[in-house]
C-alpha positions in Angstrom: 0.9 5.8 19.8 0.7 2.6 17.6 3.0 1.6 14.8 1.8 0.5 11.3 3.2 -2.9 10.5 3.1 -4.2 6.9 5.0 -6.4 4.4 6.7 -5.6 1.1 7.4 -8.5 -1.3 10.4 -8.0 -3.6 12.6 -9.8 -6.0 16.3 -10.1 -5.2 18.2 -7.9 -7.6 20.5 -4.9 -7.8 17.7 -2.5 -7.4 16.6 -4.1 -4.1 20.2 -4.0 -2.7 20.5 -0.4 -3.7 17.3 0.6 -2.0 18.2 -1.3 1.2 21.6 0.3 1.3 20.1 3.8 0.9 17.3 3.0 3.3 14.7 3.9 0.7 11.2 2.9 -0.3 9.8 3.9 -3.7 6.5 5.6 -4.4 5.2 4.4 -7.8 3.4 6.6 -10.3 -0.2 5.5 -10.4 0.1 4.6 -14.1 2.8 2.0 -13.2 0.5 -0.1 -11.0 -0.6 -3.4 -12.4 -4.4 -3.1 -12.2 -6.0 -1.6 -15.4 -8.5 0.4 -13.3 -6.1 1.1 -10.4 -6.1 4.8 -9.3 -8.3 5.7 -12.3 -11.9 5.5 -10.9 -14.2 8.1 -12.4 -14.9 10.4 -9.5 -18.0 12.2 -10.9 -19.5 8.9 -11.9 -18.8 7.5 -8.4 -20.6 10.5 -6.9 -23.6 10.0 -9.3 -23.8 6.3 -8.3 -23.8 7.3 -4.7 -26.6 9.8 -5.3 -28.8 7.2 -7.1 -28.4 4.9 -4.1 -29.1 7.5 -1.4 -32.3 8.9 0.0 -33.4 11.8 2.2 -30.9 14.3 3.7 -28.0 12.1 2.6 -29.0 12.4 -1.0 -29.6 16.2 -0.7 -26.0 16.6 0.6 -24.6 14.5 -2.1 -26.5 16.4 -4.8 -25.0 19.6 -3.6 -21.6 18.2 -4.5 -22.5 18.1 -8.2 -21.7 21.8 -8.2 -18.0 20.9 -7.4 -17.4 19.5 -10.9 -14.3 21.7 -11.6 -12.8 20.6 -8.2 -13.4 16.9 -9.0 -11.8 17.4 -12.4 -8.7 18.9 -10.7 -8.5 16.0 -8.2 -8.7 13.5 -11.1 -5.7 15.3 -12.7 -3.8 15.6 -9.4 -4.1 11.8 -8.9 -1.8 11.3 -11.9 1.0 13.1 -10.1 0.8 11.2 -6.8 3.1 8.4 -5.5 1.8 5.1 -4.1 3.8 2.7 -1.9 1.9 -0.6 -1.6 2.4 -3.2 1.1 0.4 -6.2 2.4 -1.0 -7.0 5.8 -0.1 -10.7 5.4 3.3 -12.3 5.4 2.2 -15.9 5.0 0.3 -15.3 1.8 1.4 -17.7 -1.0 -0.2 -15.6 -3.8 1.6 -12.5 -2.7 4.9 -14.4 -2.7 4.1 -15.7 -6.2 3.0 -12.4 -7.7 5.4 -10.0 -6.0 8.1 -12.1 -4.4 9.5 -13.5 -7.7 7.6 -16.8 -7.4 8.8 -17.4 -3.8 12.5 -16.8 -4.9 12.5 -13.3 -3.5 12.2 -11.8 0.0 9.6 -10.0 2.1 10.5 -6.9 4.2 8.6 -6.2 7.4 8.3 -2.4 8.1 7.0 -0.9 11.3 6.2 2.8 10.8 5.5 4.9 13.9 2.7 7.5 13.7 5.4 10.2 14.2 6.8 9.3 10.7 3.5 10.6 9.1 3.5 13.7 11.2 7.1 14.5 10.4 6.5 14.1 6.7 3.0 15.5 6.5 4.0 18.0 3.8 4.8 15.2 1.5 2.8 12.2 2.7 -1.0 12.5 2.7 -1.7 9.4 4.7 -1.8 5.6 5.0 -4.9 3.5 4.6 -6.1 0.0 3.8 -7.3 -0.7 0.3 -11.1 -1.0 0.1 -12.3 -3.7 -2.2 -15.7 -4.0 -3.7 -18.0 -3.3 -6.7 -18.4 0.4 -5.9 -15.9 1.3 -3.1 -15.5 4.9 -4.0 -19.3 5.4 -4.4 -19.7 3.8 -0.9 -17.3 6.4 0.4 -19.3 9.2 -1.0 -22.5 7.8 0.4 -21.3 7.0 3.9 -18.2 8.9 4.8 -17.9 12.0 2.6 -21.0 13.9 4.0 -19.5 13.8 7.5 -16.1 15.5 6.7 -15.9 18.9 8.4 -13.7 21.0 6.2 -13.1 21.4 2.5 -9.4 20.7 2.9 -10.1 17.5 4.9 -12.6 16.5 2.2 -10.1 17.0 -0.6 -7.3 15.0 1.1 -9.6 12.2 2.1 -10.9 12.0 -1.5 -7.4 11.7 -3.0 -6.4 9.0 -0.5 -9.6 7.1 -1.0 -9.5 7.4 -4.8 -6.0 5.9 -4.7 -6.9 3.1 -2.2 -9.9 1.4 -3.9 -9.7 -1.7 -6.0 -12.1 -4.3 -7.5 -13.1 -7.2 -5.3 -10.9 -9.9 -7.1 -7.8 -8.1 -5.8 -9.0 -8.7 -2.2 -6.5 -11.5 -1.6 -3.7 -8.9 -1.5 -4.8 -7.5 1.9 -3.1 -4.3 0.7 -2.3 -1.1 2.6 -1.0 2.0 0.8 0.9 5.1 1.7 0.1 8.1 -0.5 2.7 10.8 -1.3 2.3 14.0 -3.2 4.8 12.8 -5.8 6.4 9.6 -7.1 10.0 8.7 -6.4 12.3 7.4 -3.7 11.8 8.3 0.0 14.4 7.8 2.7 13.3 5.9 5.8 15.0 5.4 9.1 16.7 2.0 8.7 15.4 1.0 12.1 11.9 0.8 10.6 12.9 -2.4 8.8 12.1 -4.9 11.5 12.4 -8.3 9.7 13.6 -9.9 6.5 12.0 -13.1 5.3 13.2 -15.4 2.5 10.8 -17.3 0.3 10.3 -21.0 -0.2 12.6 -21.0 -3.2 15.1 -18.2 -2.4 18.5 -19.6 -3.4 21.3 -19.9 -0.8 23.4 -17.5 -3.0 20.7 -14.8 -2.8 20.2 -15.4 0.9 23.9 -14.9 1.5 24.0 -11.7 -0.7 21.1 -10.2 1.2 22.3 -11.1 4.6 25.9 -9.9 4.0 24.6 -6.6 2.5 22.3 -6.0 5.5 24.9 -6.9 8.0 27.3 -4.5 6.3 24.7 -1.7 6.7 24.2 -2.5 10.4 20.8 -4.1 10.1 19.8 -5.3 13.5 16.6 -7.2 12.9 16.0 -11.0 12.6 15.9 -13.1 9.4 13.3 -15.8 8.7 12.2 -18.0 5.8 9.0 -19.5 4.6 8.5 -23.3 4.9 5.7 -25.7 4.1 3.8 -27.1 7.0 1.5 -30.1 7.6 -1.5 -28.1 8.8 -3.0 -28.4 5.3 -2.0 -29.4 1.8 -0.9 -25.9 0.9 0.0 -24.2 4.2 3.1 -22.2 4.7 4.6 -20.3 7.7 7.6 -18.2 8.6 10.3 -19.7 10.8 13.2 -17.8 12.4 16.7 -18.3 11.1 19.7 -18.3 13.4 21.9 -15.2 13.0 
């Protein structure tokens, strides 16, 4: 059984300290995500695009899906009520630190989630998947993966997860992974799933002290690190361990 390891970039503020103290992560409403087309791909149009690109038996199977128009409309509406928790697969990513880590003044939380977490919360959490980037990532799913799904229930859940984990190619630098939940809001985690806390290039000593003192007070056992510039290249950064 393998663990899912990913990174969450955050600014240092009262909301962060509250979530750490409560052992919570927050699943955002799809409308609150920062991409204008994020979580809003037109499902029937993606199916039509897949049909036009397919031939033979694959095209025949896809054409039969056109009869599911009411189901697709319901899924499109259901997407609006889901919750999305986004993370990255890269810690040493300067753009992610800039865009989500308060211009390197924030922190990055390393989470390691066991497979058992998803089994235990399967009534709430639909799954975890890497974001697929491209020109037509949902159409690609219809063309390649959808025809091979065995059951209608499996197809429906897979469609929801995929529709919420596709983005345009310019977002590829994020190396994003997402957990999909049936509703937005806070979700309590075992505090042991937080494995590392890393400070940015410009995190102030005051904020570092506040975070470290708070986590020590809540019996956090993992290591701390911080980002530094290296001489490997003009813009290279890496994480180095900090002494306890």
